[in-house]
DRENKE-889443 format. One record per residue: residue in one letter; z, x, y of N, C-alpha, C in turn. Coordinates in steps of 0.001 Angstrom, whole numbers, padded with zeros to 6 digits, always signed. Example, Ala and Ser with C-alpha at 12.3 -4.5 7.8 and 13.67 -1.06 7.14 Angstrom:
a+007800+013190-005690+007800+012300-004500+007800+013200-003300
s+007080+012850-002250+007140+013670-001060+007870+012900+000030
//
This chain:
m+000103+001036-001118-000203-000070-000095+000157+000729+001259
n-000838+000441+002254-001128+001553+003388+000145+000833+004268
s+000484+001916+005220+001288+001683+006059+001190+001336+007277
s+001794+000319+008410+001133+000516+009502+001200+001014+010670
t-000030+001886+010839-000973+003097+011820-001500+003223+012686
e-001804+003367+013546-002887+003910+014541-003958+004608+013343
l-003927+005575+012995-004604+006186+012095-005476+005840+010847
t-004784+004043+009865-005346+003603+009370-005901+002452+009258
l-007142+002250+008758-007613+000656+009438-007421+000010+007875
p-007326-001483+007810-007264-002044+006706-008254-002214+005962
t-008309-002644+005179-009457-002896+004150-009608-003952+003382
i-010595-004220+002392-010268-005513+002146-009299-005672+001072
a-008987-004490+000249-007403-004599-000429-006755-005250+000253
d-006355-004527+001450-005035-005101+002137-005323-006553+002769
i-006192-006921+003042-006484-008175+003392-006304-009602+001772
k-006533-008775+000941-006382-009755-000655-004686-009626-000675
e-004314-008357-000481-002490-008056-000543-001878-009246+000188
a-002573-009238+001514-002109-010006+002802-001797-011410+002239
a-003000-011870+001551-003378-013541+001219-002285-013809-000035
a-001648-012823-000985-000892-012743-001656+000527-013176-000822
v+000454-012179-000146+001875-012593+000810+002154-014114+001294
l+000917-014276+001661+000631-015597+002563+000813-016848+001565
e+000348-016893+000579+000438-017820-000599+001453-018610-000362
g+001153-019719+000105+002707-020877-000171+003284-020903+001112
n+003149-020338+001918+003846-019771+003265+002703-020042+004391
a+001409-019877+004291+000510-020217+005403-000166-021461+004881
v-001308-022214+005616-001900-023233+005291-003472-022649+004659
k-003969-022871+003844-005553-022253+003737-006450-023406+004217
t-006320-023558+005440-007398-024698+006532-008446-024639+005919
p-009242-026229+005997-010200-026595+005707-011562-025979+006501
l-012621-026288+005463-013915-025347+006433-014879-027116+006519
l-014985-027288+007397-015166-028575+007965-016521-028812+008367
e-017114-029664+007870-018670-030045+008486-018864-031882+008780
s-019644-031951+009335-020212-032873+009824-021914-033149+009784
p-022155-034271+008749-023986-034603+008681-024506-035148+009847
l-023624-036174+010879-024266-036517+012192-024387-035426+012935
l-023600-034120+013131-024087-033500+013974-024758-031931+013729
n-025058-032249+012259-025660-031165+011591-026998-031607+011807
e-027162-032996+012007-028996-033660+012224-029182-033147+013585
k-027998-033582+014339-028337-032855+015874-029029-031258+016175
l-027908-030997+015353-028172-029044+015872-029394-029225+015037
g-029830-029429+013564-030884-028827+013160-030463-027885+012236
g-029463-027582+011791-028802-026367+010649-027592-026976+009908
r-026958-026389+009551-025451-026472+008703-024577-025769+009670
l-023460-027135+010107-022044-026240+011584-021064-026061+010531
f-020326-025219+010232-019115-025161+009429-017754-024704+010352
i-016899-025815+010624-015973-025425+011165-014249-025128+010233
k-014185-023785+010460-012895-023228+010067-011742-023666+010575
a-011041-024786+010284-009839-025461+011317-008522-024582+011490
e-008488-023874+012105-007300-023043+012096-006397-023848+012875
c-006903-024541+013596-005699-025212+014617-005196-026243+014102
l-005030-026148+012331-004289-027274+011332-003320-025752+010634
q-003916-024846+010944-002290-023266+010456-000977-024327+011181
r-000568-023697+010297+001195-023994+010786+001428-023263+012098
t+002166-023576+012797+002013-023518+014678+000946-023721+015196
g-000053-024152+014505-001461-024708+015495-002219-023634+015475
s-002323-022173+014967-003377-021035+015125-002748-020513+013970
f-004002-019533+014037-004300-018538+013044-003524-017255+013362
k-002652-017503+014152-001528-016364+014882-000437-016431+013684
f+000006-017298+013108+000731-017267+011768+001004-016453+010491
r-000332-015859+009995-001194-015229+009348-000566-013996+009463
g-000951-013527+010879-000612-012281+011230+000709-011591+011311
a+001685-012430+012094+003056-012412+011953+003708-012405+011102
f+003186-013417+010317+003778-013375+008926+003901-011918+008107
n+002751-011685+007840+002491-010838+006862+002812-009424+007447
c+003008-009299+008869+003882-008089+009621+005271-008177+009351
i+005863-009163+009253+007299-009178+009091+007535-009218+007742
s+006814-009196+006789+006999-009265+005546+006985-007884+005042
h+006573-006400+005972+006149-005372+005557+007517-004591+006427
l+008239-005380+007418+009252-004294+007852+009871-004209+006291
t+011221-003416+006649+011966-002886+005816+013203-003718+006190
p+014084-004114+005029+015153-005055+004836+015971-004878+006005
e+016689-003558+006648+017200-002914+007623+016491-003135+008875
t+015352-003040+009084+014668-003104+010207+014426-004697+010304
r+014004-005035+009260+013924-006935+010108+015299-007674+010536
e+016398-006966+009455+017618-007528+010100+018305-007853+011651
k+017074-006803+011955+017856-006178+013832+016516-007282+014296
g+015872-007731+013734+014946-009328+014949+013565-008551+015127
v+012854-009085+015765+011649-009039+016054+011485-009480+017647
v+010653-008541+018238+009994-008733+019513+008787-008656+019651
a+007965-009893+020392+006758-009936+020848+006558-010554+021868
f+005569-010165+022769+004981-010728+024144+003361-011577+023807
s+003542-012564+024407+002304-013591+024400+001843-014591+025168
s+000920-015297+025551+000383-016208+026182+000684-017159+025646
g+001070-017301+024045+001888-018778+023716+001254-018573+021812
n+000108-018631+021795+000053-018802+019919+000798-017620+019048
h+000386-016032+019724+001259-015146+018915+002695-015480+019089
a+003398-016224+020354+004140-016198+020456+005138-017278+019651
q+004612-018346+019423+004849-019355+018193+004561-018617+016399
g+003707-018160+016283+003252-017605+014989+004789-016404+014829
v+005448-015699+015617+006280-014618+015384+007269-015261+015579
a+007260-016575+016335+009153-017206+016182+009047-017906+015303
a+008395-018666+014473+008142-019769+012926+008322-018706+011967
a+007850-017249+011673+007807-016342+010596+009036-015691+010876
a+009922-015728+011892+011204-014907+012256+012109-016167+011467
q+011875-017111+012028+012637-018777+011145+012538-018155+009863
y+011637-018460+009153+011570-018367+007918+012238-017249+006793
f+012572-015891+007700+013140-014831+007161+014456-015052+007650
g+014804-016020+008675+016053-015956+009422+016407-015027+010185
i+016079-014617+010993+015921-013065+011656+015963-013992+013049
p+016022-012745+013925+016005-013288+015749+015282-013034+016220
a+014668-013576+016849+013019-013460+017762+013470-013198+019288
v+012628-012710+019856+012416-012573+021290+011331-012754+021840
i+010345-013224+022631+009516-013774+022981+009342-013300+024602
v+007984-012796+024991+008444-012477+026427+006900-013087+026416
m+006761-014229+027567+005326-015269+027710+005639-015141+029444
p+003967-015177+029231+003582-015711+031403+004659-016876+031826
r+004912-016668+032852+005797-018470+033648+004311-019333+033021
d+002997-018973+033740+001965-019801+033599+001703-020430+032301
a+002490-019723+031285+001887-020277+029628+001811-021628+029920
p+000937-022431+028929+001048-023864+028592+002447-024485+028343
a+002541-025487+028709+004167-025460+028752+004655-026161+026742
m+003670-026497+026697+004033-026530+025422+003838-025741+024029
k+003298-024663+024907+003281-023228+024084+004994-022716+024103
i+005369-022856+025472+006717-022462+025261+007645-023246+024771
a+007680-024521+025112+008719-025241+023879+008674-025318+023104
n+007613-025303+022456+007347-024734+020611+007486-023466+020384
t+007927-022585+021353+008271-021143+020850+010032-021430+020920
k+010426-022136+021490+011832-022315+021576+012416-022812+020664
a+011478-023983+020198+011928-025041+019459+011636-024063+017767
y+011153-023061+017826+011224-022571+016639+012582-021383+016499
g+012955-021696+017336+014495-020509+017965+014701-019581+018370
a+013282-019276+018960+013116-017839+019420+013436-017949+020959
e+014406-016828+021756+014669-016723+022908+013575-016281+023341
v+012813-016951+024663+012031-016822+025519+012264-015831+026907
i+011772-015038+027328+011838-014047+028124+010656-014135+029203
l+010478-014997+030386+009269-015151+031217+008848-014120+032086
y+007456-014065+032359+007142-012685+033174+005905-013133+033872
d+005944-012579+034870+004691-013027+036250+003732-012423+035931
r+002374-012404+035463+001164-011828+034713+001080-011057+036083
e+001246-011656+037202+000303-010615+038798+001339-009520+039044
t+002427-009590+038790+003623-008813+039296+003824-007527+037962
e+003838-007993+037174+004727-007814+035700+003750-007134+034489
n+004146-006338+033954+002992-006067+032334+003876-006461+031134
r+003648-007168+030302+004065-007906+029334+004461-006826+028666
e+003492-005798+028050+004102-004661+027392+005481-003655+027708
v+005368-003635+029227+006801-002647+029467+007753-003709+029004
v+007709-005038+029638+008493-006045+029208+009068-005952+028048
g+008369-005877+026950+008499-006038+025672+008982-004923+025268
e+008774-003522+025129+009180-002829+025016+010519-002286+025464
a+010949-002754+026829+012092-002472+026841+013230-003477+026350
v+012595-004447+025905+013855-005251+025026+013358-004995+023783
q+012501-004159+023158+012511-003622+021583+013537-002564+021698
k+013776-001587+023067+014430-000252+022994+015996-000774+023070
e+016353-001837+023555+017590-001881+024863+018212-002994+023477
r+017458-003289+022211+017960-004366+021205+017855-004194+019888
g+016885-002834+019833+016602-001800+018263+015832-003002+017620
m+014823-003894+017733+014211-004582+017514+012778-004090+017105
a+012391-004523+016182+010889-004454+016351+009924-004969+016732
l+009205-004406+017140+007984-004736+018072+006621-005841+017135
v+006372-006994+017107+004898-007547+016229+004038-007239+017485
r+003123-006409+017398+002033-006523+018247+000805-007967+018109
p-000032-008489+019170-000379-009826+018977-001809-009073+018242
y-002125-007905+018300-003433-007333+017560-003406-006109+016771
d-003205-005214+017564-003406-003575+017217-002287-003353+016607
d-002162-004072+015218-001446-003638+014169-002167-003531+012693
f-002119-002894+012553-002323-002524+010782-002016-004334+010166
h-000638-004307+009866-000382-005490+008806-000917-006768+009670
v-001369-006942+010782-001319-008129+012130-003029-008695+011439
i-003433-007786+011529-005246-007478+011264-005495-008319+010101
a-005178-007264+009153-005242-007751+007552-004458-009218+007623
g-003542-010087+008334-003066-011031+007555-004306-012118+008166
q-004845-011751+009705-005541-012413+010319-006803-012447+009524
g-007039-011178+008794-008382-011388+007748-008303-012298+006522
t-007036-013158+006605-007325-014222+005708-008549-014832+005644
t-008265-015209+007027-009047-016573+007642-010388-015792+006847
g-011083-015319+006889-012153-014497+006808-012365-014762+005028
l-011116-014290+004140-011156-014326+003032-011445-015533+002592
e-011002-016130+003163-011101-018024+002992-012631-018784+002879
i-012986-018364+004014-014492-018556+004443-015099-018028+003225
s-015022-016868+002887-015970-016118+002146-015434-016869+000641
e-014629-017288+000244-014158-018301-001367-014787-019448-000783
r-014814-019983+000037-015246-021773+000054-016654-021763-000344
f-017856-020370+000759-018734-020347+000954-019385-020417-000635
c-018259-019222-001379-019267-018975-002685-018487-020507-003741
e-017837-020780-003693-017764-022259-004640-019056-023255-004008
l-019359-023209-002998-020280-024162-002485-021579-023448-002713
g-021692-022112-003081-022891-022149-004165-023711-021122-002527
l-023426-021250-001258-024072-020758-000288-023714-019377+000239
a-024604-019039+001392-023973-017648+002018-024492-017858+003574
p-022961-017725+004368-023388-017902+005780-024527-017175+006042
d-024964-017576+007146-025811-016485+008455-025031-015593+009341
a-024209-016605+010093-023716-016102+011124-022242-016618+011163
v-021387-015715+011805-019789-016550+011828-019422-015997+013212
v-018677-017306+013994-018373-016511+015166-016999-017098+015509
v-016243-016089+016036-014705-016000+016415-014507-015897+017673
p-013578-017026+018053-012806-016411+019353-012410-015271+019172
c-012106-014213+020716-011788-013216+020837-011208-012747+021939
s-009966-012287+021757-008552-011961+022933-008720-010026+022763
g-007964-009689+021726-007663-008477+021591-008862-008065+020383
g-009027-009001+019634-010359-008607+018248-009629-008707+017389
g-008137-008954+016844-007609-008945+015784-008234-009651+014589
l-008228-011274+015058-008660-012068+014333-010444-011705+013723
v-011127-011591+014562-012396-011513+014636-012927-010233+013639
g-011758-008902+013644-012279-007843+012836-011609-008253+012214
g-010345-008496+011697-010177-008302+010111-011162-010191+009661
t-011566-010878+010412-012216-011462+009510-014161-011129+009318
a-014498-009936+009933-015559-009271+009843-015446-008259+008797
l-013918-007518+008438-013545-007110+007151-014153-007749+005795
a-013304-008870+005632-013273-009833+004481-014835-010657+003874
l-015518-011115+005374-017030-011422+005176-017645-010241+004593
k-017512-009229+005740-018759-008197+004997-018774-007688+003526
a-017048-007944+003098-016905-007021+001960-017617-008265+000732
r-018305-009198+000920-018718-010244+000115-019751-010542+000287
f-020179-010663+001850-021830-011157+002373-022489-010080+003462
a-022928-009035+002751-023099-007829+003660-024104-007919+004869
d-024783-009209+004596-025778-009471+005748-025354-010219+006802
v-024384-011378+006520-023876-011846+008031-023612-011267+009136
s-023875-012320+010077-023885-011415+011666-022272-012277+011716
v-021397-011279+012272-020598-011744+013187-020091-011620+014285
h-020012-012396+015013-019960-011975+016807-018303-012779+017320
s-018112-011802+017982-017231-012295+019226-017421-013475+020086
a-016486-014112+020802-016555-015531+021471-016115-015450+022336
e-016140-015057+023751-015268-014858+024861-015153-015999+026226
p-014452-016138+026903-014531-016920+028103-015433-016035+028935
e-016414-016609+029732-017309-015670+030471-016574-014697+031604
a-016070-014883+031921-014885-013674+032561-013929-012741+032216
f-013928-013135+030913-013325-012370+030057-014120-011899+029147
n-014995-011406+029123-016352-011121+028390-015857-009447+027484
d-014998-008840+028111-014657-007476+027735-015223-007118+026376
t-015367-007502+025012-015516-007277+023749-017008-006995+023655
a-017665-008218+024526-019291-008220+024569-019503-006986+024948
l-018856-006905+026367-019413-005579+027327-019298-004536+026484
s-017783-004042+025664-017925-003056+024915-018328-002761+023596
l-019014-003572+022823-019905-004094+021952-021538-003225+022363
a-021451-003850+023587-022738-003194+024527-022684-001800+024161
a-021698-001621+025195-021772-000265+025714-021429+001254+024725
g-020678+000567+023395-020232+001140+022213-018666+002238+022610
e-018447+001535+023552-017012+001966+023967-016049+000904+024513
r-014679+000853+024945-013600+000271+025404-014438+000126+026749
i-014474-001242+027588-014658-001478+028801-013724-002478+029117
q-012963-002148+030318-012071-003010+030587-012519-004061+032057
v-012227-005345+031872-012932-006296+032729-012168-006804+033691
h-012446-007225+035205-011052-006937+036434-011936-008789+036656
p-011236-009996+036265-011918-011054+036096-011624-011463+037517
t-012334-012295+038513-012772-012354+039825-012353-014198+039619
a-012001-014675+038976-012002-016543+038340-011098-016614+037333
p-010130-017482+037712-009215-017217+036496-009911-018333+035068
s-009711-018616+034011-010070-019415+032926-008971-020279+032117
i-009732-021606+031774-008819-022217+031344-008122-021566+029649
c-008916-020910+029582-009033-020517+027968-007912-019572+027699
d-006345-020110+028175-005525-019236+028461-005141-018025+026999
a-005580-018590+025894-005190-017797+025115-006407-016547+024627
l-007356-016588+025679-008450-015075+025548-008510-014762+026800
l-006970-013982+027396-007170-013494+028632-006984-012206+028791
m-007369-011491+027729-007529-010011+027625-008559-009191+028290
p-007851-008460+029216-009311-007557+029875-009848-006635+029179
i-009296-006442+027984-009745-004913+027260-009651-005100+025439
p-009846-004568+025350-010122-004789+023553-009336-003816+022853
g-008130-004279+022099-007545-003309+021525-008097-001893+021199
a-007487-000639+021067-007805+000272+020293-007931+000187+019277
i-007383-000003+018134-007237-000285+016575-008626-001244+016633
t-008619-002191+016928-009203-003309+016937-010949-003143+017189
f-010653-002354+018313-012483-001785+018597-012910-000725+017544
r-011932-000051+016766-012654+000588+015900-013073+000356+014636
i-012920-000993+014467-013560-001669+013376-014481-002739+014091
n-014413-003436+015296-015384-004186+015827-016946-003660+016275
r-016394-002194+016537-017910-001908+016917-019078-001216+016183
h-018423-001739+014642-019358-001291+013689-019358-001906+012933
l-018402-003375+012906-018939-004623+011974-019559-005553+012563
l-019291-005694+013919-019818-006834+014752-021165-006984+015354
a-021684-007930+015336-023254-008478+015939-022623-008398+017738
p-024205-008450+018348-023722-008833+019995-022595-009886+020092
g-021949-009880+020678-020511-010938+021181-021338-012092+022130
v-020820-013305+021886-021421-014690+023184-020355-015259+023917
i-020914-015984+024830-019540-015989+025845-019882-017778+026221
a-018656-018192+026780-018742-019718+026790-018256-019601+028167
s-018666-020998+029185-017658-020897+030661-016806-022146+030068
d-016015-022184+030979-015069-023615+030501-015331-024785+030823
a-016544-025271+031539-016962-026512+031126-017822-026249+029854
e-018164-025465+028976-018741-025371+027946-017389-025375+026687
a-016462-024753+027323-015405-024901+025980-014727-026139+026120
r-014664-027230+027440-014160-028483+027099-015310-029456+026416
q-016448-029084+026497-017432-029834+025636-017293-030084+024108
a-016877-028309+023994-016949-028076+022532-015474-029056+021989
m-014413-029008+022719-013276-029495+022715-013486-031076+022275
r-014581-032228+023408-014895-033391+022876-015407-033441+021962
v-016328-032569+021278-017016-032624+020327-016564-032304+019113
a-015510-031121+018888-014530-031273+017526-013728-032325+017701
f-012938-032799+018751-012608-034530+018451-013555-035497+017929
e-015009-035622+018352-015328-036562+018313-015907-036403+016614
f-016516-035248+016766-017394-035388+015306-016370-034849+014027
f-015329-033856+014153-014255-033658+013258-013025-034296+013118
k-012388-034882+014298-011576-035538+014284-010215-034712+014422
i-010495-033135+014970-009452-032638+015170-009154-032014+016958
v-007876-031751+017221-007553-031334+018308-007775-029783+018598
v-008575-029190+019288-008873-027903+019449-008473-027647+021449
e-008043-026450+020873-007639-025772+022623-008752-025004+023158
p-008810-024767+024671-009966-024390+025205-010334-023018+024793
g-009384-021944+024349-009592-020719+024036-010170-020967+022595
g-009797-021897+021548-009986-021787+020088-011054-022849+020315
a-011785-023214+021571-013157-023742+021201-014532-022840+021738
v-014101-021608+022169-015176-020938+022841-016220-020085+021631
a-015673-020592+020716-017062-020172+019455-017848-021384+018983
l-017156-022464+018938-017782-023677+018992-018736-023802+020215
a-018199-023363+021187-019201-023858+022627-020186-022915+022571
s-020075-021730+022002-021476-020782+022226-022656-021257+021059
v-022162-021931+020166-023117-022932+019282-023888-024048+019694
l-023036-024918+020748-023794-026350+021001-024459-025600+022239
s-023831-024546+023130-024913-024106+024351-026174-023602+023831
g-026465-023181+022450-027531-022216+022407-027839-020798+022530
r-026073-020401+022568-026168-018817+023042-026251-018269+021699
l-025888-018874+020716-025987-018527+019059-027085-019461+018376
p-028145-019010+017761-029014-020372+017199-028661-020748+016261
i-028452-021978+015671-028466-022725+014474-029074-023015+013556
k-030489-023532+014301-031654-023773+013602-032134-023660+012109
g-032007-024340+011604-032194-023671+009905-031410-022644+009370
r-030024-022560+009789-029111-021387+009460-027768-022267+009206
n-027116-021459+008174-025698-021680+008169-024741-020705+008793
v-024150-021861+010108-022991-021042+010511-021934-021594+010851
v-020523-020578+010388-019407-020832+010534-019089-020427+012055
v-017818-021256+012937-017102-021021+013607-015749-021483+013642
v-014949-020278+014127-013719-020527+013535-013054-021407+014971
c-012362-022395+014560-011737-023093+016014-010174-022680+015536
s-009762-021527+016694-008627-020661+016524-007048-021218+016513
g-007081-022167+017824-005827-022897+017855-005942-024275+018189
g-004833-025164+018059-005392-026313+019292-004116-026759+019861
n-003277-025783+020682-002113-025781+020872-002822-026167+022372
v-002826-027303+022805-003305-027595+024523-002476-028340+024696
d-001855-028500+025800-001658-029547+026960-001984-030657+026704
p-001335-032192+026998-001872-033392+026773-002820-033286+028160
d-002349-032908+029248-003055-033332+030663-004622-032517+030548
v-004560-031209+029841-005816-030703+029859-006500-031269+028825
f-006229-031775+027603-007195-032571+026710-007676-033529+027365
r-006617-034652+027492-006941-035203+028559-008333-035357+029397
t-008106-034266+030291-009175-033715+031001-010547-034072+030635
a-010325-032981+028951-011667-032230+028488-012599-033898+028148
l-011493-034650+027418-011903-036072+026699-012865-036953+027999
a-012188-036858+028957-012771-037734+030050-013928-037020+030854
e-014587-035937+030547-015664-035804+031320-016768-036127+030618
n-017697-036122+031060-019227-037113+030276-019930-035865+030531
//
């Protein structure tokens, strides 16, 4: 078994090990399909519904796998994490399962639902200002002061392996259907989910193209893939996709993604809201804005689907009611 390190990257064997750890603890989320929407699109669209995962997003996979690999002595002291909401809830729920304390550093402007849910899982929440404070500095200070283990949101060996079980489940389901995916599109912030998913998919379907999907103002992974090096963006406009607001790809995740990913795609806030409506209308699921960007990239035509089998990961469903109502009310 590999240890968490910046020098070692996870493999398909590590993702399969993570799947064994998650067995019976994480939800094997469904791969959804709508014949009515397929007819409109001229291809077969599959949704990997991670909005139905425990805590409402894929983040539980990586958090649980990471905490499970801590030594008993380290785990007993508890864990700390920094997150805008989905990783926060994943870590809090995993810590609750193991019966250990958790401290989560969250931005003051995070959706109220995400803050409330994180507290409901028993975690202590420390709020910070995105404009004037650095979440990593705050989190690392708590880590040192309390002797807790830091559970990073994406740049961690076991977190990436845990997120990769999403891709493993997609692969297994396609094999059951006797099909091969032509393209898979995954929402991307730091790059852990898309990286782990690509590792798992490429192990079984070498020719599949895997794409990152980002908000148009936070397209750092798309730019970095094109440049062959990590590019930091300085967005001039905010985005409703609160789960995807990282300005630069992770150092570890980009080492994976630069070799495995096809060109990245983007979506506007309006396109994300449209995708939320489509997900609700055709698949009867609730998807948050950041979780809808992969679907948005297909619906907008940025990634072709006609005559192809395309999978989009809807990565989370933790959306405040007012935001969801606004999305559904738009024409």
